[in-house]
N, C-alpha and C positions, 0 to 999 in steps of 0.2 A: 519750476514744479510747485513754489508755494506761491506764486504770485494767485492774490484774491480774485483780482478781475479776470483773468483767464479762467476760474475754478467756475464763475459765476456766470462765465460765458458757456461755459462745458452744459454746467446744469441748465441753462437758459436752452440751450442747442436740444438736449435731450429731453426736455420737458417740452417742447417746442411739437416732438410728435412720440406723444406717450406711447401710442399701439406701435408704432414701428419700434420705438424701442423696447417696448417690453415682452414683442413676439421675438426680437433678436438678443435680448438677454434670457430669456425661458429658451430659448433653442438651446445655447450655449449652456446654460445651467443644470437642462437636461442631458446634455451629452455628458458632461462631469460625473453627474449625478448617476446614470446607466452605468458607465466607467467604473465607479467608486462600489456600486451593488454590484455589479460582475464579478468585480475583484473579488470583495470578501465573501460571496455566495461560493467560488471556488475556492477559497483559501479555507470557506469553515468546512466544504466538501472532504478538501485533502486531509485537514487536522483530524475530522469525522476517522476517517481510513487509516490515518497514521496512529491515532489511539485506537484504535481497533487493533494493529498490528502490533504495538507499543505491548499489549498483555503477551503476545507470546514472541518466541524469537523468530525473526523474520528470514533465518537462511534454515528454519527446521522442516522434519516431514512426520506428517504423524500416519500410522498404519491401524485403523481399527479392525478387531474382526467382526464378520458379520456372518450370513450363509448365503451357501452355494445357490450359484441360478445356472451353474451351466454342469452337466452331467461329463465325470472324469473318472477314467480308469475304472468305469464300471460300476462307479459308485454314486447314488441319486442326487439331483437338485434338492435343495430346502435342508441340507444338512449344515448346522452349527460349525461354525469353526470358533475353537479356541486356541489362543497362542499360551505360550507356557515362558517360565524363565529361561530355558534354552535358547527363546527365539531370543532374547533382549543379547544374549551372549554373542548369537550369530551378527546382529546387526550390527555388533561392537565391533566386530571381525571386519568389517567392510571397511577398506583403505579409506572410503572418503566420509568414514562416519567420525563426527568427534565426539557429542555429549550424548550418550544414549539413554532411555528411561522406559521403564513400563508403568502401565497403571491397571490397577485390578480394583473393580466397583462390587462392593460388598451386597450391593439388589443385584447387580448380574450386568447394568448397562450405565451408562455416562445417568441417564435421567429415572435411575434409582439407585441410588448411591448416599442414600440421606441417614444421618447418625442421629441415637439423640441423646445429647450432649447433659451430662450435669455435673453441676457442683454445690455441694450443701442442697438447698431447696430448691435452686434456679434450673430449669429444663428449658432445654432448646433443641429444634431439630436443624442441623447445619449437613453440608453436602460432606460427605470423607473420600479422600483419596488416598491410595495406597501405592508410595512411589518410591523412585529410587533416587537417589543420591542427587544424581543430575538434572532431576525433575525443575531445578532451583532455576536454571539455564534455559530450559525449553520454553518455562512461564514466565521468565523475568522478574522472580519473586524478591523482592525487598526485604532481607532481613531488619529487623528493628531491635529486636533484642534476642540476645541466647544466641542459637544455631539452627542447622536445617540439620535433617537426616543424613549420617555418616554412612563409611562401610560398616565400621563395628554395629552399628544399630541393624543393619542388614543381614549380616552375619550370625549375630547372638539373636536376631529376634526379640529385639528391645520395644519393650511396652511405652515408647517414647511417642509425641505429640508436636506438630508444632501445628500451632494455630493463629488466625488473623487477627489484625490488632480489633474489629469490632467484638470480635468474640471474648476477648482478653477483656475489654471492657466492660462489657456486660456479667459475665461471667463469676470476674474476679474483683469488679468493682473499682476499678483504678489502681490495686495493687498490683505487685509484682507477679506474674503467674509464674516464672521463672521455677522449677522446682517442686512447684505444686500437681496434685492429682486430679484428675478431670475423666469422670466415667462416660464412654462412649459406647452406648447400647449396653451397660451393665459392667465393662469391661473399666478396670484404674488402669489410666496411664499416666505418663509423669511428662508437665510441661516442658521442653528443652528449648523452646524459640518461639517469637512473634512474629509476623510478617505481615507486609500492606501488599497492594500489586495497584498498577498505574493502570488496570482494564476496569472491566465493567462493577459496577459496587459489590455485586454478589463474589466476584473475585476473590475480594476478600475476605468472605465469610465462609470460607474453607478450614477443613484439619486437614493434615496430613500427618500422616505414620506410614513406616517401612512398610515396604511392599510383602514381603517374608513374616512379618509380623502379621500384617490383615489378612494373609491367607491361611495362617496358621489361625489367629483365633476365630475367623469368620468364615472355616470350613471351605476356602478357597483352592486347596491343594496346591498347585503350583500355576494357577490358571492367573493370565494374562488379558486383559480386554483388549489393551491398546498399546501398541510399541511406538515411541518418538525419539528422534535422533535429530540433532543438529549436523550440517555440514561443514567441512575444512573449508577456510575462511578462502582459500582459492578455488572453492568451486563455483562455476558462474549457473544463472538460472537455467541457461538451455543445459547447461551438463546435470541440473539436479532432476531433471526430469527421467532420464538413463538410467539415474543411481534411484530414485525410487522405483522404477521396475525391477533394478537387479534386486531390492529389498525384498520386491512382493515375489520373485521369482525364487528369494531362501524360501520365504514360509510358505510357499506353494509346494515346493519338493517335501518340505517338512510334513505339513500337514494334506496332503495329497490332494489338492484341487486345482484348478486351470489358471495359472497366472495370469490371464487375460478377464477373470471371471472377478469384475468391478463390484461385487455384490459381496462377495466373501470377504475382499479386503480392501476396505473404506480407505482411499489414498487421500491427505490432504497437504500439499505440497505449496507450503508459504514464499518458498525463495520464488516460485514460477509465478504464484498470485500476487505476490509483492511488487515483482518487476512490471507485472502487466498492469497493475495500479499505476506506478511510475511512468509507464508509458502512455497511460490515459491520461493524467495530469499533466506530462509535458504538452499533448495536443489540443487539452484545453487552456495552458496558459499561450501556446500558438494562437488559438481563438481569439482569446481576451484581449491580445496584444492587439491583432488584426482587427478587433473591434474597438480597441482604444484608438488606433490608428486613424480607424474609419471618423469615429466619433472627433478626434483633434480637427482633420482635415473639414468635414461636415460643418463644424464651428469656424474655421479658418475661409472656408469659401460667404459663411453666412456675413460675417464680419466684413470681409472685402468687399461683397455685393452693397452692403446696406454704406460702408464710408463712401463709396462711388456714388451711391446717390447723395451722400449727403453732400459731399463736393460737389456733386452737379447742382444740386439745388442751393447751394451758397457761393456760387461762380461771381453773381455780382457781388454780393458781400465782399470777396475775397479780393476783386477787382479794386473797390473803394479801400478798403482796407492798403494795399500796396500804393494806389492813388497819395492815403495822406502818409506813404511814408513806412508802412510794414516793410520789415525786411522778409526775405523768404523764407529763414529760419525760425522766424517768429512763425509764419502761418503752418508750416510743416507740424512743430512743436505743439501747435494748439491741438490741430487735430490729429497728429497722433496721442495726445495724451486724454482725448476724447476717446477716442478708442481701446485704448489700455483702461482708462475706469470701466469701458462698459464690460469689458470680457471681465477684467479682475472683480469685479464686485457681482458679476454673474455667476464668475466658475467659484468664487467663495461660497454664493448661496446653495451653488449644486453640491459642492464638497462637505458642506454642513448638511445638508438634506441628506447626501449620501450615507455619513456615518450616523444622522440620526436613525435612517432606517435599518442599517445595520445593529447598531445598539436593540433597536425596537425586536427585530428578531430574536438576538441572543438575547433578551429577558424574555421572550415568550415560549422560547425550547428550553428555557432556564439552564444555559450554557451548552445542553447539545448532549451532555455525556450519555455514550452509546449507543446516540440516534444517529442520524444521517448527517448534521451538521452540529458542527464543534467550534464555537468560536468564529463565527465569521464575521473576521473584521478583515482593514487593508490597511498596510504599514502606510504612514504618515507620510512618511520619505516618497511614494511613489504617488499617493494622491496629490500633494503639494507640488511634486513633480509633472503630474498630467496638465496641473490648472496653471503652473509657470508656462508650461512651451504652449500652453493657450493662450494666458498672456502677451508672449512672445510673439505668437505667432499672428496674434489681434494686431500688435503692433504696428509687425511688418504690413499686415495686410492695410490698415490705415497710412501708413508711410509711402506707399507708392503713390495712391490716389492722389495724397497730400503733396507727393514731390510734384506733380503732373500741373497741380493746382498750382502751388509756389511760383511754375512757370509762365505762367497764363500772363498775355500782354495784359495790361492794365484798361486799356481803351478796349479792345475786344470783348474782356469780361463786363464794363459797363455797359456793351450796347448787348448784353446777351437777355434773353428774354426766361 
């Protein structure tokens, strides 16, 4: 392996046919390059989807009140549906439900739910969500300090608030906000906790207060804009579809709208959606695996053809070497080593280029948080594994032509034109 003369011979052979060597190396490098880029983009897409789902419980169902689009029981279309606190209890009574919460938006909908927060001379607008204690499970809220809303807050309609870390840093300038007051639309609330969120950046810039307090302070009566709940651990994604419909049926009966009216009750089934995404990524993984196999196969075929041509062109040289006493092992080793050098160098260049392109893409999208790509990268184990497979295949591709060359009769080889 470390024979200096053999290395000189290999380099001389490769440089003798520069164009052929370059094209062969490019074909193999391109294959590894495309494999790495495809794997990286596939992982980036999957990471982005998983990041979006990380913001919410994946086994959850969300039902938002809307406007009727189907006439029902003599009532016209276009009627606004509004849930109430009793609906939260009705959903909690479902045997398949686990954590249940409602949401009340002070502005009437999720697009108009901002509040003016003020601490001293600092004023800024943030989204305000009036929720139940179980909401922390639905949004995967990460408590940093203090606590979240509890049952006593709901029952006593306490004026307490849980604020995001960015809000605490801006409003309280690094001081501990727990126990301090913050004004929301002019009403004073006591901060009892701070939280962070793994979802989009805006998800941490929220203020949570008890839903009963929000309904009282902001003239909400017992209105609830949205009901959300998680499913029991043994519920399958397929079963979640029937459970979602069962929940809608209860709400439809209480508020007299057609249970098949999708405009009256907007349903988001995260359990079903997440399962569909997993199936999609399994298909992508199969596709990439097939592409990887085809890439490696094309590389093996290419190097096999090249090595057969190389051996054919060097038949006379091999005959001379055998006549001078070169052993079959020496001849086979020399040709196989040439094949390995070519495949290893090309594979490494393709690997480096592929990782470089993925890093460039990651830099251009700034990490891709909240976008369609997030951290498009590839496992080095997989990348080096694919390169190693190509090198081994290249060695085998060179071995069989070399073995055939080693068996050539020296006299016949010297007569070869």
